[in-house]
N, C-alpha and C positions, 0 to 999 in steps of 0.2 A: 550394303549394295545401294547405289545411288538410284533415286527415283527418276522417272522420265521428266518430271517437273524440274528437278535440279539440273538435269542434263540440258534441258531447254534453256534455262537461265544461263548455264555455262556457255552454251552455243552462242546465244545472243551477245554475251559479254565479250566474245572473241571477235565479233564482227565490227566493221566500221561503217559509219553513216547509216545507222539503223533507223528505219522509219516504220511506224505502225501503218498497216493497211487494213482494209475491211476483212481480209482473209488470214492475216498474220503479220509478217514483216517483209521488208525489202532492205537490202544492204549491198555493200560492195562485196564482190566475190573474192575470197582470199587466195584463190587458186590461179588467178591471172591478174595482169596489171589493169585492174578495173578502174575506170574513171567515172562512169555513171552506173549507179546501182543496178546490177543485173541478176542478183541472187534473190529469189523469193523463197519464203519458208513459212511453215505452219506446223502444228503438231496435233495429234489425236491421242486417244488413250493408249494406242498401241505403238505409235512411232513418231519420229520427227521427220517431216517431209521438207525437202528443199530442191530447188532447181536453178541451175545457172543458165541464163538465157544465151550465154555465149558458147555453151556446150561443154563446160568442164564436167568431168565425171564425178560420181559420188565419192569414189575412193580418193581422188585428187583433192577435193574440197575438205574431206575429213582429215586427210594427212596435213594439209596446209593449216588447219585449225589446231593440230596437235592433239586430236581426240581419237578415240577408238570407235570402230564401226558399231560395236555392240552398244555403245552409249546412245544410239539413235533408235533403239528398239526396247520395248518392255522385256525385261529379263525374267523368265519364269524361275520361281524359286525351286531349287533342287529338292526333290522329295527324298526323304530318308529311304534308303534301300531296306527292303524287308528281309529278315533272316528267319529261317525256320526255327521255332522254339520247341515244338513238340509235334509228333505224329500220333494220332489216336486211331487205333486199329478197331474196326467194326467187324464182328463175326456173326455167322448165322448160328442156328441152334446146335449145330454139330461142331462148332468151333472153326469152320472154314472162313478164311479171310475174304470179305466181300467188298470192302471199301475203306477209305481213310478220311479222316478230317485232319487237316494240317493247320496248326496254330502258328501264326507269324508274330514277330516283334518288329515294329510297333503292332499292337494287338489287332489281329484280323484272323478270320477263319475261312478256309476254302476246302470244300469236299473234293475228292477225286476217286475215280475208279481204279482198278488194278493195272491199267495201262498208264500212259503219260497224260491222259486227258483230265482236265479240271472240270469234270462233268460226271453226273450220276445218271445220264440217259441209259435206260435199259437195266439199271441196277435196282434190285429189290431192297428197299430200305428197311433196316431193322434197328431196334433200340440198342444203345451202347451197352457193352458187357452183357449181351443177351445170354450166353451159356451160364454165366455166374448167376444171373437173375433167375433163370428157369430152375437152376439147382436150389436156390434159396426158396423159391415158391414151393417146390416139392417138399422141402423140409419145414414148411410153415412159417418161414421167417418173413419179416416185413421188407417191403421194397420201397426205397426212397426215390422219388423223381426230383432231380436237381437240374440246375440250369447250365451245366458245362461238364465236359469230359474230365477236366482237371479236378473238379470237386468230387466227381464219382471215384476217381483214382484215390484221392485223399480219404474218402469215406471207407474204401476197401482196406486201407492201411490200418484203420482202427476197428476193423471187423464188421463194418456195415455193408449192406448190399444196396447199391444205387445205380440208377440209369439216367440217361438223357437222350436227346435226339439230335440228329444232324440239323444244324441251324437254330438249335435252342427250342425252348418251350413254345415259341410262336409258330413252329413248324410241325405241330402235331398232325399226324395222319391217321385216318380211321383204320388203316391196315395194321397199326400198332396194337389196337385193342385186343386182338386175339392172344397176344402174349401175356396179357395180365389176368386171364381167367383164373378164378379162385385165389387171387392174390390180395393181400392187404397192402394198399399203396398209400404212402405218405408223401404228399406234394409239398415241397419246400421252395417257395419262390425267393428270388433275390428281393432285396428291400427297395423295390421301386414299383411304379404303377404298371409298367409293361410286364414285369415279372409276376405280380399278383394277378393281373388280368389273364396272362397265359396259363398260369397254374389253376386258376378258377375254371377255365375252359376245360383243361385236361381232367380235372376232378369231376366235372359234370359228365364226362364221357364214360 
């Protein structure tokens, strides 16, 4: 994709009798039989600006230059569209579906309630895999606190019981404490400063 600087250079190269001014340039207008320079132009970070003092339209000047209108404006880079990679179901102690966390590709996470809202307003938040966690505590098994739902699901596949929280370890809420009574909890942070800081805080609670 061409930059605005490149398009400005191209624009100037197509004009005749170009002369520098204090605000930019002046030149013959390519859209009419101009004898005395009547086109003034300059550019900013966002766009190329020009005006024909004889009244030629933007479209007619651009067409006469053989350029595209889009070349006179900064083009926003197209962002990659996000696709849903996984939906993590959060349940209350009785196994009732209360909310979801949706994982997107490129990597991003968004929580949602059971309607179409990307919001948790009015939703009682619970740890991930709460029913399995409570069953493990009852049996005296260790509970691991990890930093993502995917890690918890993978831990379950090898017989371990793990949980996490919507938004990650940095989103610990005091209301979660009641679910860990009588539990032996092992906090495993990601190998980064934020992960270690978040897990140290959770461990202190």
